[in-house]
N, C-alpha and C positions, 0 to 999 in steps of 0.2 A: 519144596515150593514155598514161596513167601506168602505170608498172610499179614494183614494190617487192618487195624480199625481206623476208618476215616471219620473224623469228627466234623460235622456241620453245625451251624448255629442252633438248629432245633432238634437234631438227633445225630446218631452215629450209624455207620454201616460197616459190615464186615466185608473185606475185600481179599481176593486171592489173585495170584499172578501165575497162571499156568503157562509153561513155556512151550509146550508142544501138545498136539491133540491127545496123545496117550495120557496126559495129565488130567484130562477132564473129569474122569470118575473120581479121582482123588480130590479135585477141586470142589466138586459137589459135596463130597464128604466133609471137607474142611469148612464149608459154609454151613454145615448142619442141615442140608437139604436132601439127604439121602433117604427120602421116603418115597411114596408114590403120589405124585401130584398130577391131576389134569393140568395141562400146560397151554397157555395162550402166548403165542409169539406175536407181539405187537410191533408192526413196522410202519414207517412213514417218516416224513421230514418236517419241514416248516408247515405251519398252519396258515393257509392263505386267508387274508383278511375277509374276503367275500364269503368264505365258508366257515369262519371262526366260530360262530354261535352254534351251528349244527354239528361241527366237529367236536366241540367241547361237550355237548350233550351226549354225543355218541361215546366219547371216552368215559363219561360218567356211567353209561349203561354197561360198558365193558368192565369197568371196575366193580360195579355192583354184581355182575355175573361172577367174576373171580371170587369175590368175597362169599357169595352165597353158595358157591360150588366147591369151596376149599381148594381153589385152583391157584396156580402160580403164574405170574406174568414175566416173560422175558422181553426186554426192550433194549434199545441202544445205550441208554444211560447218560447221554450228554444233555446239557441244560439248554435245550432248544426244542421248539415245536412239539410234536406228539410226545417225544421222550420226556420232556419237562412236564407236560400237562398231565400225564398219567401219574407221575409222582406227586404233583400238586393235588390232584383229586384224592389220591390215597391219603395224603396227610390231612387235608382239610376235613375229610369225612371220617377220620380216625379209623381207617380200615386196616386190617391185619394181614391180608394176603401177602405172601412173599413177592417182592418186586426186584428182579435181578437185572442189573445193567451189565451188558457185555459190550465192551468197546476196546479201543487200541491204547495200550499203555503209553506209547511214545507221543500220542497226539492230545492227551488230556491232562488236566490237573485238578486240584481240589484245595481247600483251605490247608495251608502249610505243605502243599504238594510241590512237585517239580516245576521249575520255571525254564529249564533249558529248551531252546528252540532248534537244537541241532538237527532233529529229524523232521522238521516241519517242511512241507512241500508247497503250502499255499500262502504262507505269510509268517508273521512273527508272534503269533499268539496261540496258545493252547486253548482247546475247548474246556470249559468247566464241566465237571460231573454234576448231574442233577442232584439237588440236595435232599430229596425225599424218597430215596430208594432204601431198601433194607439190605441189599447185598450187591456186590460188584465182582465181575471177573474182568481183569484187564489183561489183554492178550497181545501177542506180537503182531506187528504189521506196520506198514508205512503209509497207507492211504485208506480212507474210509471205503468199506467194501471188503477189505481183508478180514474183517470180523465176521462176515456172513457165514462161512462154514462153521465157525465156532458157535455161533448162535444156533444154527440148525442142529449140530451134533449135541450141544448142551441141552437143548430142549428134549431130545430123544432120551438122554440119560436121566434128566430130571423127571420125565414122565414115568420112566421105569415100568413100562407096560400099560400105563393109563393112556387115555385119549389126549390128543393135542390138536391144535388148530392155529393157523396163521391168520392174523387180521391185518388188512392193508388199509391205511388211511392216507390219502394223497399219495405221496411217494415219487421218487425220481429214479436215477440210474441204479443206486444201491438197492432200492426196493425191488427193482427188476431182478437183480441177482438173488435177493432173498426169496422172492416168489419162485424162481427157477429151482433153487435148492429145496424149497418146501415140496414142490411137486415131484422132484426126483426122489424125495424120501416118502412119497405117498401121504404127505400131510396136506389136508384140505385147507383151502384159502377162502376167507370171507373178505371180499372187497367192498368197502363202504362207498357207494356211489354218492355223488354230491359233495365230495371232499376235495375234488380237483385232481389234476395231473394223471398219474398212472392209474389210480383207482377208477377214475372216470373213463379212461381209455379202455380198461378191461371191461367196464360195464357196457361200452358201446360195441364191443366185438361180438359179432353174431355166432362165431364158432370158437367158443372158449373151451379150455381144458375141462374135463368132466368133474374135476375136484375143485373148481373155482365157483363159488356162490356169490351172487351179487345181492346186497341188502342196502336199501336206501339209508343214508346216514341220519335222516330226519325221522326214522321209525325206531325210536329207542326200545320200545317193547319187543319189536321184531328182532332187533339185534340181540337182546337178552335171550329170547326164545331160541334163536338159531344157535347161539353159543351153547345153550343148555342142551339142545338136541344133539349137537356134535360131540360134546364132552361127556354126556351121560348115557349115550346109547350103549 
């Protein structure tokens, strides 16, 4: 399995390239993350302008919870929306929790990274990796959403018997797949209402799955407390 140090302007991140699901345990070992971490799987896409302030405050609460609980956050890792914001919050506040980006090798790039567009299905430009992550796993796949099973399974291995939770902010079709896989793996979901799209759709459903909890995005202390309750029970 390949490993590589990716160098960004302000820091560097260790990256592994697992080729198949059976490589995940070794990938975790190569990243130096083969301990027992409470794990937060953070999912979501663009941050809608109308919900930007409340969404960013919610992400700060999530980051604080991860830091205080010695947890690890798994996220998509591209430099957009929720994925970029969690990295920025970690960097600006000098936080030390591991932040692992899991996304598709053929669709992304980084400083001095690949430029080929051979595998792109939407256009002629690769997505940049977010620059403030501590670790990356770049996995096989041809369209966003193919990484979802990798994220789910990696979170299970990283938690190594500890508690884990999925947190949904906003979200679209890929997030629907992420939520479905979380529930199939009996991983609870915290959907932050008031962040738009899929999160608000879940909040409005009267008959939700019993593992889905709704927390208002503008209640930062409540977000912190619910994460703590789920991860430390």
